[in-house]
N, C-alpha and C positions, 0 to 999 in steps of 0.2 A: 504494499500500499504506500502510495506517494506521502511525503512527510505532512504537506498541506491536508490532504483528505483525512491522514490519521489525527491530525490536531483538530481539525474541524469535526471530525467523528466524536473525538474524546469531549470536546465543547457542547456539542449537542447532547450527549449521553449525560453530561452533568446538568444541563438544563433544557429539557424538551420543548420549552416554549420559545427557545432563542431564535432570532432570526438567522442564525448561522446555517440554518438548512438551506438557505437561497446559495450561497457560494459554494456549500458542501454538493447540493444536487447539481449545480452546475459544472463543478469540477469532474464529476462522476460522468456527467453527461459528455464532456469534452475527451474523456477517456474512453467513451464507448460502452460504459457500463450503464446501458440505458433502463434496465428493469430496476436496478439499485436506485438510480438517480429519481426514477418516477414514484418508486415508494416513499422516499424521503421526502420528495416535493409535496406529495399527496398528504402524507402526515403533517407538514408544515402547514399546508392549505387547511387541513382540518382546524388546525389552531387559530388561524388568522385567514378566515374564509372571504374577507373584503380586501385581502391586500392584492393590489394589481399586479406586483412584481411575480408573487407566487402564481397566479394565473397564467401569466404570460409564460413562467418557467415550464409550467406542466404542458401548455401549449407546444412550446417549442422541442420538448422531449416527445410528444405525441407525433409530431412532424417527422422528428428522427425515427420513430417506429413505424412511420407509414400511416398512422391513425388520423386522417386529416378532419374527419367529422369530430373527434373529441376534440382535435386542436381549434377547430372552429369554434367549438362549444365554449373554451377556455377563452378565447380571445374575445369573444361576445361578452363573457363575464368581465373581462377586463375593462371593456367599453362602459359597461353599466356603472363601474367605480369610477372610471377615468376616461371620459368621453374624447378626449383629446390625445390619446396614448398611440404615439407614433408606431411602435413596435407592433402594438395589437392591429391597427390599421394596416401597415404593411403586411403583417402575417395574414390577416383576413383577405387581403388582395390577393396573396399567394395561393391560399386554399381556394378560394374562388376560381382563380385561374386554372389550378388543377382539376378543378371540378367541372371545368367547361362554362361557368357562369360568368362570362367575359365582361358583361355590363356591370355587374356588381363588383368584380375586380377592377375595373377601372375606377369605380367610384370611391372604393376603399383607398386605393393608390393614390387618387388626386386628394383624398382628405390626408392621406398622409404626408404628402409633399406640402401640404400648407401647415401642418402641425409644426411644434417647436422641435422635436425630436425626430422627426421623420425622415431627415436626409434628402438626398438629391433622389428623386424618383422618375427623372425622365426616361432612363432606359427602361426601367421596369413598365412604364406608361407606353413607350414605344412598342414594347414586346406585346403587350395585352392588345394594342390597337391592332397591330400588325396580325395578330391571332386572329381577331374578331373580323378581319376582312376591310376595316374602316380605311387602310391606307395602303398603297402601294401594291394591290393586287389585279393582274391584267385579266380581263374576262375572257379573252380568248386562251388562257395558259391554264387549262382544268386541272392538270396534274400539279402546276406549282400553286393553284388556288387550294387544292387539297391540304398540301402539304402545309399551306400556311394557316388553315384552319385547325390543324393538329400540330402542336408543338412536339410531340413525341416522334414525329417523322422530320424533325428539323435536318438529320443528317442523313436521311434514308438514301438521298441520291448521291453521297459522298461515299458511303460504305460500300464495298464492293464485293466483298466477301461475307459468307454467313456467319464465321467465326469473329466479325469485327462489331464493335460496340463502342456507342459514344455518348456523351452526357454533358449538359451544360449545368453548371451549379452557379447559385450566385455567392455572394460573400458570405451567408451564413451556413452554405449547405443544402439551400433548398433548390428543388429540381425546376429550371427553367424550361429545359427543353432535351430532347433526346431519350434514350432509353440505355440502362446498363443491365445488359442480360447475362445470366451466369451460365456455365458450361450446361446446366440442366434446363435451359430455356426459361428460367424464371427472371422476372423483372425486379432486380433488387436495388434500382435507383435510388429509393429513398434512405435505404442502409448505407449506400455508399456514399450519398449526401452527408449522413449523419457522421460517419467516420471521418471523412474530409473536413467537417466544419473547423473552421480556422487555421487550416493547413497554409494557406498563402500567407497569413502573419508570419507562422513558424518558419517558413522558407525565406522570407525576407530577412527575420532576425539572424538566420543562419547565413545569410549572404553578406549581411553587414560585418557579422563577427568574422567571416572569412575574407572580407575587404574584396570581393568578385563583382561588385556592381549589381544592377538589377538583374532579377532572374528571368528568364524566358520560357524554359520548358525543362521538366524533368523526365527521365525514362528510366525504368528499371524492369527486370524479369522476375517473374514468380513461377510456382510450379506450373500453374495452369496456363499463364497469357504473358505477353509482353505489354506493360501499361505506360502510357505516357500521359503527362499532365503541362498544360501551358495556361498561360495567363490570358483573361478577356477583358473587355471593357468592365468598369465600374467593379473592380476586383472579383469579378467573375472566373470561374475555372472551366476550363475543356478538359475532360478526361476521356482519353481513347485506349482501347484494349483490343488486342488481336492475338491469334495464335502464335506460340513460340517460334513457329515455322516462318513467320513474316519477317523477310529481309529488312534490316534498320532503316535502309534508304527508303523503302516503301512506306514504313511506318512514320518516318519523318515527313513525307509528302501527304500522308493520309493526316498526320495531326496539322500540318500546315492549312490545309483544305477544310478541315473542321473548324480551325480557329477563325479563319477567314469568314467561313458563313456564320458561324455565331457571332462574330464582330459586326457582320453587316446587318443581321438580323436584329442585334440588340438597339443598333443606331439608327436603322431604318433605311440602309444603304442596299439592301437587297431583300428578296423574298425567302422564306424557308422553302 
């Protein structure tokens, strides 16, 4: 157990009503211990039922677990306590986007953009509007329009081999587009996003420590696949996986095409 987690756990054991459950559950979440993180967050929420941050934390853990319905319920609870909570507005925009309720997604993201802590929502709004077909869809390009309406097919025309898969994650690990399919054919996009939440900040810290400048991409081999990650606009992340037999030169070209497609889609420069 990491020292911070051990210290926070001991503090919570001494005082179960302490607000230390928030950083403890968040630390566990970032380590991928989602079930334990959720239990601790839920227990804290039972003691502090009107705490917006507790509802927000439970919502983010639920997204990591792929439970978008529960996440949406928790973010709605946040807004009942704190109507201008930027994180909840942004989160509900993400949930509605994933559920295909694009008009609602746009409304929540627009509200987040006008909130004090919502941050820059321009790329997210552009993504939703392009997915809804409000901008940039050519009427005579049926195949392109179909992909535009379904973010999961963002990289469909780029991936040329059944063993290839690609995913676009935002800065918090939320799935914006594409799919990550495991060797059994299951879509594990949300699980991958949860595990990679915060990875961009970690990579930047490592690059600064090594005095190697800004990072562009990382490529590594696993037992099942060759995986590459590269930066996209607004601290988003493109993750591409292919079979271990894939030549590295081909994988680099594939990553470059996926990154170009993701960047164009997020900024409105091209259609999915």
